[in-house]
VEXRO-721101 format. One record per residue: x, y, z of N, C-alpha, C, O, CB in turn. Coordinates in pm, whole numbers, plus 50000, padded with zeros to 5 digits. Glycine has a CB too. Layout:
N
XYZXYZXYZXYZXYZ
...
This chain:
414
500854988150000500005000050000500895012450000501625014750096499045000150123
500835020549894501735031849877501155044749933501895054449951502045033749732
499865045149962499245057350010498225054050117497585043450112498585065049895
498065063050214497095061150320495785068350288494945070150376497655066150452
495625072350161494425079650121493575071150028494065065249932494805092950052
492295070550060491365063049977491245069849840491145082049830489985061950046
491235061749735491135067249600489795074449584489735084749517491285056149494
488725069249643487415075649632487425089549695486805098849643486335066849698
488135090949808488235104149872489045113749787488715125549776488865102850011
490115108549726490975117149641490205122249519490305134049484492225109349595
489435113449455488695117749335487625128049371487405137649296488055105549266
486955126049484485935135649527486565149249557486055159649516485185130349651
487685148949630488375161349665488895168349540488835180649529489525158449762
489405160549445489965166349324488885172849238489105183549181490695155649244
487725166649230486625172649153486215186049214485925195549141485415163149149
486185186749345485835199349412486885210049384486555221849366485695197149564
488145206049380489225215549352489155220549208489405232249181490605209049379
488805211749116488695215748976487575226048957487705235548880488435203348887
486465223849028485365233449022485795246749079485475257349023484135228149097
486535246349191486995258649256487985266249168488075278549176487635255449391
488735258949085489725265348997489075271748874489745278748798490765255248953
487795269148855487105275348742486975266448621486625271248513487805287548704
487245253448635487085244348522485615243848480484725244648565487595230048557
485365242648352483995242148301483315229348348483985219448381483975243148147
481995229448349481235217648390481515205848298481515194448342479735220748393
481755208548170482065198048074483405191548106483535179348100482065203547930
484415199848139485735194448173485675186148300486285175448308486755205848190
484945190948400484795183548525484095170248501484445160148561484025191848630
483095170348413482375158048380483285147848313483175135848338481175161248289
484195152548228485155143548162486085137148265486365125248259485975151148055
486565145248359487425139948465486645130048551487185119748591487995151448552
485375133048580484545124348662484415110548596484485100248664483155130548683
484235110348465484115097748392485425089748402485415077648422483745100348244
486555096648387487855089948396488075084548537488575073448554489005099548357
487705092448638487875087948777487045075348804487485066548878487465099148875
485855074548744485025062548762485725050148708485645039448768483665064448693
486415051648596487155040248538488315036548630488565024648653487685043748396
489025046448684490105043648778489575035848899490155025848939490765056748825
488455040648955487885034149073487485019749044487715010749125486675042049123
486885017548927486465003948889487674994748873487624983148912485645004348759
488744999848817489964991848798490574988248932490984976848954490984999548711
490634998149022491214995549155490374985149230490924976249294491305008649238
489034986249221488174976549289488394962449233488424952649307486684980449275
488554961649101488784948549037490084942249083490244930049077488784950048885
491014950549128492304945549176492404946449328493494946249386493454953449112
491214947449392491124947149538491974957949604492604955749707491554933449590
491974969649543492694981149597491694992149632490854995749550493764986349496
491774997349753490945008649793491735021449806491205032349785490255005649924
493005020149839493865031649858494645034549729494905025549648494825029349977
495015047249714495765051049593497115044149592497825043849692495935066249585
497465038649479498755032149458499285036049321498605033949220498635016649472
500485041649316501055045949189501305034149097501115035148975502355053649212
501735022849155502005011149071500705005849009500705001848892502685000049153
499615005849086498335001449031497825011348926497245007348825497294999849142
498055024348950497645034448852498405032648721497815033148613497875048748907
499715030448729500515028148608500045015548535500005015148412502005026848644
499675005348614499174992948554497854995348483497594989548377499014982148662
497015003848541495735007348479495955014548345495265011748247494895016248573
496925023748343497215030948220497685021548110497335023047993498265041748245
498495011548150499025002148051497944992548001497764990847881500174994248111
497214986348096496304975648058494974980748003494464975247905496044966848177
494414991048065493094995748023493175005447905492355004847813492385002348139
494175014547910494255024947805495355022247702495415029047599494505038447870
496205012447728497275009447633498365020047629499045021547527496705007847497
498535027347739499565037747747500805031747809500845029647931499055050147829
501805029047729503055023147779504145033547800504985032247889503555012447683
504115044047718505105054847731504365068047717503885071347609506255053547624
504285075547827503525087947827504165098847743503535108947713503355092847968
505425096947705506155107447634506025106747483506485115747413507605106747670
505395096147430505365094547283503945094947228503695090047117506045081347243
503015100647303501655101847250501635112247140502295122647149500665105647362
500865109447035500765118946925499855130546966499115129747064500215112146798
499945141346888499155153246919497655150846906496865158646959499555164646828
497255140046837495835137346816495215128846927493995127246932495635130446683
496035123247016495535114647122495115123047242495655121647352496605104147163
494125131847219493725141347322493145134347445493445138147558492705151147266
492325124047423491675117447537492715110647626492635111547748490635107347489
493665103747564494685097047645495535107147722495975104347834495585088447555
495745118747663496495129147735495695134047855496265137147960496825140847641
494375134847840493535138847954493565128248062493545131448181492085141447908
493615115448022493715104548120495015105848198495035104148320493655090748049
496105108848127497385110548194497345122448289497875121748400498505112448090
496715133448245496585145048333495825141548460496175145748570495885156648261
494755133548444493965129448560494795121048656494705122848778492725121548515
495595111948603496435103548690497505111948760497825109448876497095092248609
498065121748689499075130448750498475138748863499085140548968499695139748643
497265143648840496575151548943496365143349070496635147949180495225156648890
495885131149053495655122449167496965119049239497005118549362494955109549123
498015116849162499325113749220499845125449304500365123449413500325110349111
499695137549251500145149349324499325151549450499865154949555500075161749234
498015149649438497145151549554497425141149661497415144349780495665150949511
497675128749621497985118149717499295120749789499465117149906498045104549645
500235127249718501545130249779501535143349856502545147249915502615130949671
500385150249857500295162749930500975174349861501305184249925500875161050066
501175173249730501835183849654500825193849602499635190949589502635177949538
501315205849572500465216049511500235212549366501155208649295501115230149524
498985213849321498655210349183499315220249088499175232449103497125210149162
500015215048990500665223448890499735225548771498705218948759501995217148843
500115234948684499275238248570499385228048458498435225948383499615251948517
500535221848446500755212148339501095198848402501865198148497501875216748242
500515188148349500685175248412501385165048323501765154348370499365169848453
501575168348195502305159348107503785162948114504155174448093501785160347960
504615153148144506045155648158506665159148023506135155247920506755143348219
507795166448023508465169647898508885156947826509085146547888509685178447924
509005157947695509315146047615510695140347649510925128347632509245149447466
511615148847697512945143847730513165144347881514155149847928514045151947657
512215138647956512325137948101513525129348138513675118248087511035132248164
514385134548224515575127148265515265118348385514605122648480516725136848298
515735106148379515515096548487516665097048587516465095248707515345082348430
517875099348537519075099248622519175112148702519205123048646520345097248536
519235110848834519285122548922520515131148896520435143448897519255118349067
521665124648873522905132348852522815140648725523395151548717524115122948844
522105135648625521905143348502521045155648529521345166548482521245134548393
519975153648605519085164748638519825175548716519655187448690517875159748719
520645171348811521415180948891522425188548804522645200448824522155173749005
523035181548708524015187948620523345198548532523885209348513524715177548532
522155195348479521425204948396521005216948479521065228348432520185198348331
520575214548603520185225548691521375234648720521245246848718519605220148823
522535228648748523755236448774524145244548651524595255948662524915227248818
523985238548534524285245348408523405257648390523875268348352524105235848289
522115255948418521175267148405521485278148506521375289948474519725262248423
521865274248627522245284348727523475292048682523575304148706522525277648863
524395285148617525595291748564525215301848455525745312948452526575281348507
524315297848366523875306948260523195319348318523355330348266522925299648164
522445317348424521775328648488522785338248550522625350348544520805323748593
523835332648610524855341048673525615349548573526025360748604525835332348750
525805344448453526555351948352525645360948268526085366848169527325342348261
524375361848308523495371748247522685367348127522185375748052524275383048208
522545354048105521735349647992520255351748024519835350748140522015334647959
519465354547922518035357047941517315344047978517825333047953517415363147814
516135345548036515355333748074515005325047956514985312847966514095337948144
514725331447843514365323947723515565315747673515405304347632513875333447613
516755321747677517955314547636518235302747729518595291947684519165323947633
518065305047858518305294447956517345282747934517755271247938518155299848099
516075285747910515095275147885515445267247759515295255047754513685281047872
515915274447657516295267747533517495258647554517505247147509516615278147424
518515263647624519715255647651519385243747739519965232947724520795264247717
518445245647832518045234447920517445223147835517755211447857517005239348027
516615226647739515995216347655517035208747574516985196447566514975222647561
517975216047515519005209347433519885200247519520205189047478519875219647361
520275204947637521115196847726520355184447772520925173547780521585205047847
519075186047804518255174747850518085164447738518145152347764516875179647899
517875169047616517735159647504519035151747484519005139747458517375167247374
520145158647498521455152047482521635141247587522035129947555522595162447493
521355144447714521515134747821520455123747814520715112447854521455141647957
519275127047763518235117047745518695106447644518405094647659516925123547698
519415110947541519995101547443521005092347513521045080447485520685109347327
521805097947603522785089847675522095079347762522575068147774523685098747761
520975083247824520235073447905519755061847820519825050347862519035080147974
519285064947700518805054247611519945045147565519715033747524518105060247490
521185050447572522355042247537522885034547658523875027347648523455051147480
522215036147773522635029147894523715036347973524285030648065523135015647859
523995048847939525005056848009524315065048118523465073448089525785066147910
524685062548242524055069448356525045077448438524685083148542523355059348445
526295078048393527315085948465527905096148368528325092648257528435076748524
527945108748409528505119148323529975116348293530465119648185528365132948389
530675110348389532085107248370532315097248257533425096148205532685101848498
531265089948218531405079748113531155085347973531235077947875530435068348139
530855098347961530675104347830531955103347749533055104747804530225119047842
531815100947620532995099147535532765105447398531665109747365533325084247519
533825105847320533755111347185532805102947098532035108447019535155111947121
532875089847113532005080947034530535083647065529685083446975532355066147062
530225086047192528835088747230528365102147173527215103447132528685088747383
529265111847171528915124847112528655123246963527715129146909530035135247136
529475115246898529275112746755527955105546729527265108246630530445104646698
527615096246818526355088846800525155098146814524155096546745526245077346901
525265107946905524175117646920524085126546797522995129546749524365126147046
525255130646746525275139246627524625132346509523965138846427526705143246592
524805119246499524205111746388522685111946394522025110746290524695097246390
522115113546514520645114046524520085126746463518875127746439520205113146671
520945136546436520505149146377520545148946225520145158546159521355160546428
521035137846170521125137046023519735137745962518775131846013521825123945980
519635145045853518345146945786517665159845822516745164145753517455135545818
518095166045933517525178945971518215190045893519325188245843517675181246123
517555201545881518185212345806519345218345884519465216446005517155223245773
520195225545813521415230545874521155239645993521855238946094522225238045770
520145248045981519855257446089519505250146218519915254246327518705266846048
518735239146206518345231346324519545224546386519705224546508517295221046287
520405218746302521605212046352522515222046422523065219246529522365204946237
522685233646362523545243846421523005248546555523765249946651523685255646327
521695250946563521105255746688521105244946796520975248046914519675260646663
521255232346757521315221346853522725219346905522945217947026520795208446791
523695219246813525085216346853525705227646934526545225047021525925213646729
525315240046909525875251246984525665249947134526645250447209525285264146936
524425248447181524195246547325524865234147382525335234347495522705245847352
524925223147302525595211047350527075213747372527655209047471525395199347250
527675221147282529095224547296529335232647424530285230147498529585232447173
528475242247449528605250647569528365242247695529035244247796527615262547565
527415233047689527115224447803528305215447835528665213947952525875215847775
528915209547734530065200847755531265208647809532025203547891530445193647625
531415221047762532495229347815532265232447963533205232848042532605242547734
531005234647998530645237048138530975224648223531515225948333529145240548151
530645212848173530925200548246532425198848272532825194548379530385188448170
533235202248172534685200848189535235211448285536035208248372535395202048053
534805223748271535265234648356534925232048502535685235748592534655247948311
533795225648526533355223048663533655208848708533085203848805531875225748675
534585202248636535155189348674534135177948680534285168548757535805190648808
533105178848596532215167448581532875156948493532665144948511530855171748522
533685161648395534395152648305535895155848310536285167148338533865153948159
536705145948282538165147848283538665153648152539735159748148538865134748311
537915151848046538315156647914537335167047863536135165947886538415144947815
537865177147794537005187447735536405181847607537035182447501537795200747708
535205176447617534565170047502533925180047407533505176347297533525160247549
533865192747449533235202847362533985204547232533395208247130533145216147435
535285201847233536095203647111535785193147004536195194546889537565203147146
535045182747044534715172146948533305173546891532855165346811534855158547016
532615184146932531285186746876531465193846743532125204146735530415195246975
530875188546640531035194246507530435208246495529615212346577530395185246404
530865215246392530345228646365529645228746230529975220846141531475239246368
528705237546215527965239146090528235253046037527895262946102526435236646110
528835253845920529145266745860527935271545780527495264945686530405265745771
527415282945819526265288645749526455303545731526925310445822524955285745825
526085308445616526075322845594524775328445647523715322445629526255326245444
524845339845712523635345945766522795352045654523315356545552524005356645870
521495352045676520535358245586520595352545443520545359845345520745373145582
520725339145437520805332945304519425329445249519265327945128521665320545310
518435328145338517105324245291516245336345262516415347045321516415315345394
515325334445170514345344945140513205343645240512575333045247513825343944991
512905354045316511835353145416510485350145352510195354545241511745366045496
509665342545425508305339845379507425351845412507415356745525507735326945444
506685356545313505825368245335504395365145293504145355745218506355380545258
503485373245342502075372045308501695382945209502165394245218501185372845434
500845379345115500235389645031499215397245116498625391645208499565383344904
499025409845085498095418045162496695411945163495995412345264498035432245106
496285406145050494965400245041494835388045134493765385645190494675396144896
495935380445148495895368745236495795372745383495115366045461497135360045214
496455383545420496345388445558494895392345588494375389345696497305400545582
494275398945492492865402945510491955390645519491005390545597492415411945394
492255380445439491465368045446491615361645584490635356645641491915358145336
492825361745636493085355745767492295363045876491675356645961494585356145800
492325376345873491615384245974490105382545960489385382146060491995399045961
489635381445837488195379945814487685366445863486525365245902487885381545665
488555356345862488145342945903487915341846053487275332346100489195332745861
488425351346129488315350746276486905354646319486385365046278489365359946343
486305346446402484985349146456485125358746574485485354646684484265335946499
484845371346550484995381346654483775382246744483655391446826485265394746592
482865372646729481685372446815481895364446942481065364947032480525366746739
483035356846951483305349447074484575354447139485405360547071483405334347045
484755352247268485905357647340487255354047281488125362647267485875353047482
487435341347246488725337047190489005343947058490145347647029488765321847171
487965345846977488125352546849488535367046867489375372146792486845351746768
487945373846965488325387846994489795388747033490515397746990487445393747107
490235379247114491645379047155492565376347036493545383447016491865368347264
492245366046959493105362246847493155373246742494205375646682492605349246784
492045379946719492015390846622492945402146665493715407446584490565396246604
492895405846793493755416646844495225412746836496075420946802493385420246989
495535400146867496925395446863497475395846721498555401246697497025381346920
496735389946628497215389446489497325403446431498235406246353496275380846403
496395412346468496455426146420497695433246474498335440846401495185433746463
498045430846600499245436746659500495432646582501385440746558499365432746805
500555420046546501745414846478501775419446332502815423446280501795399546485
500625418746265500565422146123500715437146098501355441246001499265417246063
500135445346185500115459846163501305466946226501755477146174498845465546216
501805461746339502905468446410504185460246414505235465446454502475471646550
504125447646373505335439446370505855435446506507045432646521506405446746298
504985434946606505405431046740505725416146742504975408246686504315434446846
506825412246805507175398146815506155390946903505565396846993508595396446872
505965378046876504985370146952505335370147101504445371547185504925355646898
506625368547132507025368447272506665381147345506305380847463508495366147283
506745392547275506385405347336504875406947347504375413247441506975416947255
504145401247253502685401347262502235393347384501345397547458502035395547133
502865381847405502515373347520502735380547653502025378047750503335360547517
503725389547656504065396447781503475410547790503725417647888505555397347795
502695414547692502175428147689501245430647809500345422747837501415430647557
501495441747878500715445247997499935458047972500215465547878501635446748119
498955460448057498145472548046499015485048062498755495247998497025472448151
500035484148146500895495648170501725499448047502275510348040501815492848288
501805490147950502585492947829501835501747729502435506847634502985479847762
500535503447749499745511447655499455525247714498855526447821498415504247620
499895535447644499615549347683498475554347595498695558847482500905558547668
497255553547646496075557047568496025571947537495555575947431494815552847641
496515580147628496475594647607497395598847493497025607147409496855601947735
498595593047491499555596647387499425587747263500065590347161500965595647441
498605577447273498375568847157499605560947115499965560846997497915576947042
500235554247211501425546447176501545534247268500915533447374502715555147186
502365524847225502655512647302504145512747332504955513147240502225499547224
504515512247459505915512347501506235499547577505495495647668506225524947588
507305493047541507745481247616509205478447584509755483547486506845468847583
509815470247666511205465847645511145452247576510525442847628512015465047780
511775451147461511715438847384512445427547456513545429347508512315440947244
511825415847456512415404447526513645399047454514545393547518511385393347541
513705400647322514845395347247516065404247255517165399347279514455393347102
515885417147235517035426347230517235434247358518275440447378516875435847115
516215434047446516235442147570516275457047541516615465047628517435438347656
515915460847418515865474947381514435480247396513485473147362516355477147237
514275492447447512925498247456512415502247318513205506147231512925510447549
511125501247298510525504947170509215512147197508505509147293510305492347081
508905521747112507665529247121506965528546986507495533346886507915544147164
505785522646982505045520746858503735528546863503145530046969504765505746832
503295533546748502015540846746500845531446769500805520446713501835548246613
499905535646850498705527546874497695530746764496895539946777498105530347016
497735522846657496845525046544495395522946588495115515046679497205515746426
494465529946523493075529646565492485515546561491805511446655492255538746478
492735508146452492145494746443492715485446549492005476946603492385488846305
494015487146579494635479046683494055482646820493715473946899496175480946683
493955495746845493435500346973492005495746999491685491147108493485515346978
491135496846897489755492646913489635477546930488745472747001488925497146794
490535469946866490515455346880490885451447024490285442347081491495448746780
491865458347081492255455647219491125459247315490825451847408493535463347256
490505470747292489385475147377488235465147371487655461747474488895489047334
487915460547252486815450947235487105438147311486215432347372486585447947087
488355433647305488725421247375488665423147526488095414947597490125416647333
489255433947575489315436247720487905437947778487615432747886490165448747751
487045445047708485705447647761484725436247741483835434147823485155459947697
484895428747632483865418847597484345404547583483535395547559483225422847470
485645402147598486125388547578487085383347682487145371347707486765387647448
487845392247744488905388147837488305382747967487345388448019489835399947867
488855371548020488375366448149488465377248258489435384848262489185354048192
487485377848343487405388248445488265384448566487735380948672485945390648488
489575385148548490485382148659491485393548671491675401348578491215368548637
492115394348787493085404848813494465400448767495185393548839493095408548963
494825404548648496135401248592496675413248517495915419948447496055388748499
497965416248530498535427848459498665425548309498845435048233499875431248516
498595412848266498775409548125497465411348049496375408548100499275395048110
497595416147925496395418747845495805405847790494605403347804496735428347730
496635397647728496135385647661496315373447751497405370647800496865383547526
495205366247771495195354847862494665342347792493965343147691494355358047985
495015330947849494395318447804492945318447852492615324947951495165305947858
492085311347782490665311347816490205298447881489005295547886489835313947693
491165290547931490835278548009491525279748144492645284648151491265265447934
490885275448251491475276748385492745268548396492835257948333490465272348493
493735272848473493775285948539494125296948439495075295448362494805285948655
493365307748437493585318448340494935325248368495225328948481492425328848346
495745326648264497075332648280497565337248143496975334048040498075322648344
498665344648144499235349048017499935337347948500255327248012500225360748038
500175338747819500835328147743502295326447787502955336047826500775331347593
502775314147779504165311247812505095316747704504685318747590504375296047829
506345319247742507315324947649507505316047526507665321047414508665327047718
507485302847547507765293647436506565291347346506675284147247508235280447490
505415297247378504225295647296504275305647181504105317747202502925297447380
504495300747060504595309346942503245311246872503165317346765505605303546844
502185305946933500825307446881500685301946739499865306746660500415322146883
501495291846708501455286046573500105279346546499555280346437502595275946555
499575272446649498295265746631497175275746605496215272746534497955257246754
497295287646662496265297946644496175302146498495095302646440496555310046732
497335305346439497325310146302496975298946204496335301346102498685316246265
497385286646236497045275346150495545272546150494975268646049497815262846193
494915274746266493465272446277492695281446182491765277046114492995274646421
493085294146178492355303546092492755302045945491945304845857492605317846138
493985297845920494375295245781493535284045721493175284445603495855291545775
493225274045804492435262645756491025266845717490345259545644492365251745862
490575278445764489235283345731489215291545603488155295845559488695291645846
490385293645543490475301745422490985293245306491225281345321491395313945444
491135299645191491705292745074493165296545054493705295144945490895296144948
493805301245162495225305045153496055292545130495905282645202495695312445281
496915292945031497755281445000498855279945105499645289145127498375282944860
498895268345169499925265545270501025257345203501025245145210499335258045395
501955264345138503005257645064503985250845160504345256545263503745267644974
504425238345127505245230345218506515237445266506855236545384505625217645151
507215244445178508495250445213508355265345248509345272645257509475248645099
507125269545267506895283445298506345284545440505305278745471505935290045197
507045291945524506625293145663505405302245674505335312745609507775298445750
504465298145757503235305845776502965307845924501815307545967502045298845709
503995309846003503815312546144503575327246170503565335346076505025307746223
503395330746296503155344646333504315353646292504115365146254502925345746483
505535348246300506705356546269506725360846123507275371346089507985349146303
506115352746037506105356345895505275368945870505465375745769505555344745810
504365372045962503595384545949504495396645969504255407245912502435384746050
505535395146052506525405846069507275408245939507505419645898507525402446182
507645397345873508335398545745507465405945644507945414045565508725384645691
506175402845649505255409045553505145424045575505085431745479503865402745564
505135428345702505125442645733506385449245682506335459945623504965444945884
507535442745705508795448245659508815449345507509335458945450509965439545707
508245439345442508195439445296507385451245245507765457645147507615426445244
506255454145309505425465445266506145478645289506035487845208504065465345340
506875479645400507665491745425508765493245320509075504245275508275491345567
509345481745283510395481745181509825486345047510465494044975511025467745167
508625481545013508005485444887507675500344884507635506444777506745477344863
507435506045002507165520445012508445528845015508415540945035506345523345136
509575522044994510895528444988511295535045120511945545545123510925538844876
510875528645231511335533445361512805529445377513255519545320510465527545477
513535537245455514955534445475515145522345566514235518345638515665546745534
516345516745561516655505245648516545509245795516125501145878518075499845619
516915521545825516815526145964515355526646009515035522746121517455540045980
514465531345922513045532145956512465518245977511705516046072512265539545846
512815508845889512295495245900512805488746029512045482246100512715486945777
514085490446057514655484646178514025490446303513775483346400516165486846182
513755503546300513125509946416511695504946435511255502646548513125525246398
510985503346324509595498846332509485484646386508555481346459508935499646195
510455476146349510415462146390511225459446515511255448246565510905453346279
511895469846567512635468146692513945460746677514385454146771511795460946789
514585461646558515895455346541516955463246614516845475446626516245454046392
517985456446662519075463246732520055469446634520835478246671519795453546823
520015464946507520925470346406520185472446275519375464046236522135460846385
520435483646205519805486046074520165475445972519425473145876520205499646022
521315468745992521735458445897520755446745893520705439345794523115453345934
519975445045999519015433946004517935435445899517315425645859518375433146142
517715447745853516675450145752517115445945613516305445245522516275464745750
518415442945596518915439545462518255426945406518105425645285520425437545467
517865417745494517265405245449515945407545376515565399445292517035395945566
515255418645406513935420945348514015425645203513025425445131513175431045430
515205429945160515355433945020515065421944929514595423644816516795439344994
515335409944978515155397944897513695395344864513395387844771515735386044968
512775401344939511365398944915510765408744815509605407444778510605399845045
511555418644771511075428944679511755427144544512935430444529511335443244735
511035421844447511615418844316512145431544249513215431344188510585412044226
511405442544260511835455044195513155459944254514035464544181510755465844211
513295458944387514545463244448515695453944409516825458444394514405463744599
515395441144393516435431844351516915435244210518105433844178515915417244356
515995439544127516395443543991517325455643997518275456643919515145446843904
517055464744090517915476444103519315472744151520285479744124517285486544200
519395461344223520705456944274521515449444169522705447244188520515448044396
520875445544058521555437643957522595446043883522415457943863520545431843857
523695439543844524735446343769524295448443624523635439843566526045438243773
524655459743567524375462443426525485456343342526585453843393524245477943399
525215453843213526265448343126527525456843124528635451543118525735446742984
527365470243129528545478943126529385476943251530615477243245528125493543112
528715475043367529465473043491530205459843487531335458843536528525473443612
529575449543430530235436643420531455437643330532495431643357529275425943369
531325445443222532425447143128533645453343191534775450143155531985455543012
533415462443287534555468943355535385458643427536615459243424534075479743454
534725449143493535465439243571536125428843482537105422443521534535432343671
535585427043360536165417043272537405422043199538195414143148535145412443172
537555435343194538705440843124540015437943198541085441843152538535455943106
């Protein structure tokens, strides 16, 4: 017997807590149905008290869930079952209920690995890395060590060049940008392990490098008509639609990054002066943008008629309990894809259609209006005017102006 708490008492208490947290009656009813199945399974196995081993057995035998980390995005019901089991486990252990109950895909089993990643993140924080960078590096380091666990390596001291090469091989087939962004954090992590005497050899020198020229790709942009189709597809008669319309309008009309939209607070809007002021999360530079009328009215409509009535400094909130602002890593890709599916916009395989592409589209329109690189960089919050150079590639007329004339070519051939 692993717990002194009756499963029936835990399920009753948990349902009451879900109601108190603001869960909808439909969501509570779904959990109630799952709890009934748990109770029936425990009774069939002559168990009255909560037992984690019996719960895991129920997940395997009744639901066919053998590995909670490899469920597909379409297995929504099984994910809810897992959330229900996690909630009961936390409640039985006397822990505070967390907002997310599905463990990360690269959950580390080895305690020494977890401690090493935590120490690495603390080091990054001490040297001034941003929270977003630290979270990104944590994921890459955890994936690397998760690979080592699958190879049967449970001691950091046992890491070797061959193991690093085997991990690098798992990245084959990915595009260069992905491989580069993966190997960089791994190299820094391995250097940290050596500097802090986790390993006897500096293995970072054996991590391969990917040579890439910056700004080699042509940014994906939206036609003006497609942006209008996207906005028109949004149902502004419901709360979520009001929120999504204001968010997409902010990005499309003002070029605000998704991360900054997620963190936008009421204090950032100066209604009297008609502007939006905030410090960008990526560059840490302050920016002041004009509060355009359509953007302003969209925000007002959402706040007055769609936003959950809770005390939060953030403007945009999730609409399922617990109500809160979006996480930094949420790029709202599912949001834009949902509305694209309602239109006839062509979703080309090699063309990106995320929220960030709306920023490119704004830059492209500014470029077509012959705005200077400084103006474009200021509007989009770039730290350097050189960052605007990539947008020239989206303007065919400007590219023609950059082409060499036959007379110029002749000079070099002489």
